[in-house]
N, C-alpha and C positions, 0 to 999 in steps of 0.2 A: 620538454621537462629532462629527455636522458642526455639531448645536445647540451642542454645547460649545465648538467654535474659532469660531463666529460671534459670541459672548457676551465682550465685554469690557467693561461698562460699570460705574458706578460708580452711590453712591446719589444721588437727584435732590434736594438740598437749598438752602437760600439761601446755604450756605457759597460755592457755585460764584460766585454772584455776587458775592460779597464779594472773592472772591480774584482775578475779572476787573476788579473795583474798583481793588485796589494796584496789579493788573498793566498789561494791558493798554490800558486804558480808563481810565489812572490822570490823564490828560488831561482826561477829562470833568469839567466844571464843573456845580457847584450854584450859583445867584444866589438870595438871598432878598431879598424887599423888607420892611423896616422902617419903623420912624419916621423914622431919620435916614438913611435912604438905601439903595442895596444892596449886602447885603454877598457875598463871593463865596471860594467852596473848591472844589480839586480834588478829584475822586473820591478820589484816592490820601492827600490830608490827611483826608478824612472816615471813610476804612479803617483809618487809624491811631487817630483819634477813638474809633472803634468798637471797637477794641482797648481804651483806657481805658475806656471805657462799660462794657463789659462786664467787666471788672475791678473796676470800682466796684459793680457789682452783685452780683458775687460774695462782697464784703466787707460788701455789706449783709446778707448771709445768704440773697441769692436763688439758687433751684436749679434744677435741669432739671423742668419741667413747672410750676413756679410763672408765674402771673398777673403779669403788669407791664403796666399801662396807662398810656395819653395820655390830655390833656386838653389839646389844641393845633390849632395852626393848621398849614398848610402850610408848612414851613422845612426847613433844614438840620438844625435838630435832630431833627425831626422823622424826616428818612432816615434820621438814625444810628440813632434808636430803632428803625426799621423794619427794622436789618440784626443785632438782639441777639437775634432767637430763633435766630441761629446757634449760641448758646451753651445752647440746650437749654429756655428758657422762653417761654412763650406771650406773645405783645403782644396785647392788649388795646384797639382805639381805642374811646375812651367820646367818643360822640357829644355835642357842646358844645351843641347844640340841643332834646336831650331835655327834658320836663320833669322836675321836681326830684323827684318819687315814682319815676320811671322809671329816672332814674342811681342812685338808691339800690338800685333793683332790681337792676339789671345789676353794679354794683360789689358786691353782698354775693354774687350768685349766682354771678357769675365767681369769686370771693373773690380780688380784686387785692391785692397785696401792697403795691405800690411805685407811686402814682400820679405821671407828671412832668406838670407843667402849667405855660402859659407864662404871664408875670406879668398879663399883659392880662385874663387869664380868670380870676384868683384871688378875684376879687368871685364872680363864678357859683358855683365850685364849693365854696368856705367858706362856703355857705348849707347845704350838703347834706353836705358834711365830716364831721360829729358822727354821721351816721347809717350812716357807712361801718363797718361791726362786724371786716374782717380789714386795715384798711391798716395798714404801719406806717410808712411815712414819706411825705410829699410834696415832690418836689423841684420846686423852681421854676426855670424857665426864662426868662434874662433877669433885668435888675436891679432890676425893680419891689417894690414891697410885697407881702410876703409875707402879710397880713392876719392872720386868727384860724386859721390852718390850723396845726395842730399837728404837730410832730417834721420839722419844714422843713431841706434842704440845697438848695445851690445847685449848679445843674449845671455850669456852668464852676470850678468848685471842686472838684466831686467829680472830675472830668476831669483837673486838675491837680493835686489828688496820686496819681495813679497812675504807676509806673513806666513809661515809655517801652519798648517792644517788644511782639513778638505777642501774642495771647492764646490759651491753649492749648486750643480749640475742640477739642468731643468730636465724636467720631464718631457720626453720627445716624443714624438709619433714615428713610427719605424719606418714611414717613406722619408720622411726627410730628408734632404739632399744630403750626403756628406763629403762626397768626393768630388772632383772636378777634373777630367783628363782631356785632352784635346789630341784628336788624329793626328798622325804624322804630316798631312796635306801635300801628298802626291797631287792632288791636281785642284786646285782654288784654294779658296784660306781652309785652315784646320777646323773641324769641326767638334763641340764641345760635346763630351758624354760625362750627364750625372749620373753618378750612383749612390744610393739609398742606403741608411743605415742598412736597412733591410737585406738590400743584395748584398753588401759585402757580407754580412751575417753569414749568410746562407751559402755565399762562394768558397766563404773561409771555411766551412763544413765539408761542401764539395772538395777542397783542397786536404782534409785529410783522410780522403775516402783512399783505402786500399788501390783501388782502382785507377786514382789520379798520381798522386804525389805522395799521400799514405804520411803526410806529417804528423808525427805522435811526440810525446811528452820527453822522451827518451833523446830525441834527435840534436842534432846540431847543424844548423842550415843557413847557408851560403848562399844568399840572392845576390849574384853578380849582375841579374837584371835590373837596369835604375829604377828607384822609387818614385821618378818621374815618368816612367813607362808602364800605364796600367796599372798601379798600387803595386810595382814588382811581381806582376803576375798574383797579386793577392796573398804571397808569403809572408810578408809582416803581420798582416792580422790574423791569417792562420796560426802562425807560430806562437804568437801572444794568448791566441785564445786557447791554445792546448799546454803551453808554457814549455814549448821548445825553445832551446837557445839559439839565438841568429847570432851571428858572424858576419858584420857588417866590413864590407872594402873600403871603404872610402872612395879616393879616386886613382886608386890602385888596381887597374883592370887588366895588366896585362899579365903572359902566361905564368913569368918567373914569379912574382909577389904574390899570386894566387895559389899556384903550386905549395907555395911556402907556408901559406895560409891555412891550405888544407890539411898539409902534414902537422904542423903546429897546432892547429884549434882541432884536430882531429872531427874534422865536418864528415855528417852523414849524407846530407843531401844538400843537393845545390841546386841553380838555375839561371841559365844564358843562353843567348843566343849563340848559334852555331858558330859565328866565326871566334869567337872568344876560347871555345873547346878547341877548333884548330889551333890556335894557339899554344894554347895549354899543351894539346896532345904532343907539339914539337918539342918543348922542356921537358915534359915528362919523357919522352924519348930519349933525349941528351943527358939529362941530368938524374933521371930513374929517383924522382922524389917517393917518400912512402905514401901511397894512395889508397892504402890497405882500409882505411875507416870510411873511404866514400862509397856509398850503397846503390844509391841512384841519383842521377842529374838529370831533370827536367830541360829538352832542349826546345826551342821554338822560335817563331818571329822568320824563320823559314823553311825551307823543307830542309831535313836534317840530310846528309851524304851517308850512305850505309856504311860507306868506307870508316867514315870517321866513328860511328856505333862500332864495328868491328874492331878498329885498331884498339878503342879504349875498354873493350870486353876481350879481347885476346890477349892482349901487350899490356893492361894494367887492371884489369879485375874490375874495372867500373863499369855500367849499367847505362845508358843514356836510354830514355826514354823521349821518343818524340811526341808532342803536342800539338794543339792547334786552338789558335784564338784571334780573337779582334779586340782592339779599345773597346769597341760596342758589345762584347761578349765580358768582357770584367777580367780575366779573359777566357778562362777554359770551358774550350767547348768540346773537345774530344782528346783522347790520350793514346797510343800506339800500344797498349798491353797487350801481348799474345792470348788465345786461349790457352786455357793447360793441358799440357800432353804434347804437345808439338816440337820438333825437334829438326835441326837441319836447314832445308829450304823451306820447307813448311814455315816453321818460326820465324823464319829470317823475311818472308813475303807479308807477316802481318807487322813486324817491326819496321819494314818500309812504307807499310801505309800512312795516311795520317792520323786514323786514331777513329777510336771506337767511342760513340756519342756517350758523354756522362751522363749519370745520373739526374734525373729533374729536367734536363734539357731536351729540347724536340726539334728535328730535324725536317725536311722533307726536301726532293731533288723537284726545281717545278723546268720545265720544258715548252717549247712553243704551243703544245696542246693540251698542257695541264700537267698534273704531276707524274713524275717518273718512276717506274718500279725501282725498288731493291734488290736487283738481280746481278750485281757487280760489274754489269757492262753498258749497262743505259744512262748516259749521262746525262744532266741537268745543273743548274744553279742552286746553290745551296740557301735557302732560307731557313732561317732558327728563331726560335722562342723562347723565353724562359725565365725564371724568377730574377735571374743576374744579368739578362739580355736588354740593352736600351729599348725604347719604344721610340723615342725622337732622338732628336738633337737641340742642344741646350739654346735657344733662340737663335736657330739657324734657319727657316724654311725651305732653302737652298737645295738641303738634302733631303727633303721628304721624300721624293719619289724612292727611297731607301727602304721605306716603313711602308706595308698596309697589311691589313687583316691582323693585327696583332704580330706579324712576322717581318724578321730582318731579311732583306737581300745582302748577301755577302759580296755578292760577284765573282765567287769563287765558283770552277765548274767542277764537278766531281760524281764520282761511281758511288754506290752505297752497295753491300752485301745485304744477307738476312740479318746477321749478326747485330747489323748497325756499323760497320767500320768503314770507313770513309776514306775514299781515296780520291785527293782534288788533283786533277790533272791540269788545271789552270787558272787562272785568271780569265775570265770572260773577255778582257780589254788586251788580255795576252797571247790569246788562242792566235795560230796561224794559218790564213784560210789558202792554200797551195792548189791549184789545179783544181778548183772546188770539194777539197775534201781538207780535215782540219788537221792541222800537227799541232802537239803539246809540247810547250816550249818547257815547262817541269819535267816532264818525261826525259826530254833532250840534255835537260843541264844535271839532272841525277845519273844518268850514263855519262855523261862527260866526266862529270867529277868523282865516277869510278876509277877514273884512269890514273894508273900511280904518280903521272908529273903534273896533274890539272889538280891547283888549290881551290879556286870558283871557278863557273861559268855560268852566263846568262846570256840566252836565245832571244832574239829579238825579230820581226818582220822585216824583210828586206824588198821593198817594191821589186818585181817583176814583169816586164812586158809580156811575157808567156804565160807566165803562172801565175799573175796578181801579185802574190806573195811568195816568198823563198826564206826558209831560216838561213840567221846570220849568228853564227855562235861566237861569242866574245871571252875568249878565256883567259885566265890568269893562270900563269903558271907556277908551280912550288920555285923555290929559290935554287938556283943551279943549273934546271931542268928546261931543255929547250929542244919540245916536240915540234913536228909540223905539221901540217895542217893534214898532211896525207897519214900521217900518224894515226890522227884524231879521228878521220874518217875510217880507217881500218879497224879501229878500235871500236866505231860505232857499228860496224857492218853486221855483226851478230845478234846487238842489241835492239835495234831498231829497222821498220819497214825500210826499204832501200830506197824509197821516196820522201823518207824524212830525211836523210844524210844532209846535214849542210853543204853547199857548195863553196863557202866561203867562211875563214876564220879569222878574228880580227884579235892579236893577241895583244892584253891591254893590261898596265900594270895593277889595278884594282876595280871591282865593279863598283861603281858607284852606290853607294848606299843613303837610305832614310836615317830619319833622326833614331826610329829604332832598330837598326840594323837590318830592314829587308834591302832587297836589291830594287836599288829605283831604273826602273828599265827605260823612265821617260828620258831622264839624262842620258842613256846610250841612244836613244833614237834621236835625239834631238842634234848628237855629235855626229850619228849617219847622217841626218840630214842637212849639216853642214859639211860634210865631207871631210871631218874630222878622224874618223876611223880608217886605219890603213886597214886593209885586208889582205888576206894570204888563201888561193885559189885552189882548187881541188880538182879531179875528173869529175865531169859534171855527174849529177845524182838524177834520176828519172823521175819527175813527179807522175803520181797518178795522173790521168788525163780525166 
């Protein structure tokens, strides 16, 4: 009886977000940077267009459970499509940076029925469109040429043809699938991860917590992270839920236009991978744009160099917060906001960490003999579970070994302290075993990127007859800088154990990256095996025996 009296809830679906957009959050704004300037629309206008869009999809024969895909930049139209799961369809964000054969695989695996494509991306899509087996229509967003795409329609024409008025949205179960994203596929085919309405809703609430990104109604938020990458880290849904303004960068992802966008639009919160902020830092240092409105930047996808965080904070007053997650975790799993009252090196010790596990998410570290203690020193593989953590891959048994007993095996090796702060020391596949002892490639990379002349660094294992493996540092130098291998070795000497010091360095133009901006060490390993990496030696380090 008491239990019945206490319950008076309803299904947690994205329809709640859409209703807030047309109601109490109707004056929220989405601004989109385009070739001819900024366009603006209120959330109320967006909601009305979503009604028309759902009517158009129904007219095209799209039914509940069908997959509708996007091949688009971050924009108002992409936000409108983000709300179409309210009609019961599954929105599949196609990653524009995947290889052609990967695009073919995921479009066919998902059985996409309609694909919405930005006109500027038509040349990319038309190369693979003939390989799509289930797509019935391509909808062009913008006035540009449709190229050779078959069965094309125009986005604005579709909306204009619909009668005004509310779409009759079905009553959906909160566990109904709403979104589908695929992993970046560094090994094998990309794996599909389904997000339910419930997981999106709870994740959006999580993004509003002060200890995560703290999104609130008064914010103007710039999601530079693409909307095809894990729902742009859930930022669009979180903003629409609370009524925060969205500033969409479109295709303009370089430092100069982003700096101007932040200055002109008074952006308060932003999110992107480290490479974006490295470029933005260069522009900020050179041109000194007004970034004073920018309070917090969420940075993830790869370890964030301390030098980058310090540079933005000390020279531009912008706080970069490191976050951790995966496609399988929706993605927020941990955020590196330090405990209160810490200053100096104590403060930065926590800022450097991967982050503190966020509420509603649980983590355990697993070693060969079971669970590993949270003592800040013992290492184990991170396993994670929670209401927005995947429990399986979509129609793909090949990844079943990553899920067991309700936990997701992440493949990350980490330590945890008693406060729940995690420090990832490496990916399991990236650890280097030299002379029977483990070397963390991530720690070496962070130490290398602290050198003033180093832009990026990736460390891989090089086979060694005596020690089995030795670290090879692949380094990208800043423009005009030419440090030698010996210079870098001297820089590392006080920072890491002597036997960790790389014996060889490869100076490269860029670190290969996956479609979501993570270092793709698989490519570097292939180049090493093919003899394509030219290396420069140093005085030999002495590994442990």
